N, C-alpha and C positions, 0 to 999 in steps of 0.2 A: 390841860392839854388841848391844844388846838386841833381842828380837823380840816381836812381840805377835800373839796370835790375835784376830782381829776378826770379828764378825759383823754384817752389815748387809743391807738390801734394796736391791738395783740393779735398777731398771726392772722393778720388782714380783717379782723373783726373789731369794730368799735366797741369800746369798753368805758363804762362811766362808773366810778365807784367813790365812796367817801371813805377817806383814810386818815387815821391819826397822824399827826406831823412827824412822828418818830418811826413810822412803818417803813421797814426796808422793802425794796422791791422784791427781794427774794422771798420775803414772808407773804407779800401780797400774792405772788404768783404761786407759790406752793400751798399755802393755807387757805386763801380766800378763792383763788381761780383754779385751783386743781391742776396746776401745771408742774407736776412733781418730777418731770425729767430735769428740771433745773435743780441741782443738788446743792446741798449745804456741806461744805468742807472745812476749810480753815477759819471762815468768817472775817479774814482781814485782807481778802483780795489777792492772794499769791498762789492759790492752788489751781484756779480755773474751772473748778467744778460747777460753779454758778454762772459761767459765761452765757450771756444773752446777747442779742444784737440791738442796740438802740440806734436808730436812724442808720442802720447798716453796719455800725462799728461794734467790735466785741467789747463788752463791758462786764464788770463784775456785779452781779445783782446783790451781792452781800454788802456792797459799799455805797450803792445808790438808794437814796430815799425814794419811796413811791412817788412822792409829789413831784420829784425831779423829772419824771417822764410824762408829765402833763402835756398834751399836745404832740407827743412823739409817737414814732412808730417803733413797736418792740416786737422781736421775733424770739421764740424760744424753740427748743429742739421739736417740740409738738408741731410747729408750723413749717419746719424744714423739709422741704421735698428737694432732694439733690442727689445727682450721681455720686456724690461723695459717700452716701450711706452704703451703697453697693460696693464701692471701691474699698471701703473699710472692711466690709465682710471679706471680699475676695483677696485682699492683701493682709489680712490678719492684723487689722489696725486697732484690735481690741482684745481684751482677754477678760478681766472681771466685769468691765462695763462701767465702772464708777466714773471714769473720767471722759467717757466716750461723748457724751452729749456736749461737754465743754470744748473738747477736741473738734467736734464737727462744726459747732457754732463758729469758732475761731477760723477754721479752715475754710468755711464757706464765706466768711467776711474777707479773708485773704484773697480767695479766688475771684470775688466780686471787685475787689479793689485793684487787684494786679492779676489779671487773667493769664499772664505768661510768667507767673512767679518763678523765680529760680530756686534751686535747691537751698541756697543760703536764706533766701526770703522766706521759704517754707519753715525752715528751722527757726528763724527768728520769730516768726509769728506763732509758733508752738510753745515758745519759751515760757509763757505764762500759763500753761496747762500741764501740771504734773502728772505723770503716769508712772505707776511702780510696777507694772506688769510687762509691758511689751518691749521696752528698751527704745521706743520711738521709731525703730526702722519700719515697722508695718504701717505706722501712722504717716510717715513721710512718703513711703511708696504709695499709699493709698491716696494722698493728696496729690502727688505727682501724676498718678493715673487719672484721676478726675480732671486734672488740668489739661492733660493730653487728649482727653476725650472731648473737650469742648471745641 
């Protein structure tokens, strides 16, 4: 099995690690770097629990090899500081909390890419994040509230 030395920026901090070729970004973040806010759900990239931002775009950490982020900027929920977090609390955008980190990471990426996102765009960007508790209404309200506060 080959190993790779990778360097990337994680939540504004330079990281340099040696990883096996088959190591997933999700495993590296949770098991090696202690970033447990990135959750493991479906392991096939459809539930959104493992959503992180790579170069500002939402990505499924369960599908990315750690070596693929060599030279990139990665942000996890631990590195997010956004009015979205307060809006999620105020608008009831979470209940059990399992999907919340993925929801926040996707919503933050949306509002960075499209600061005036429409309701339809908000719904489209949230499609990759499954929530079994809130019915999405509180989540959509929270994203719109954070958008309007900008």
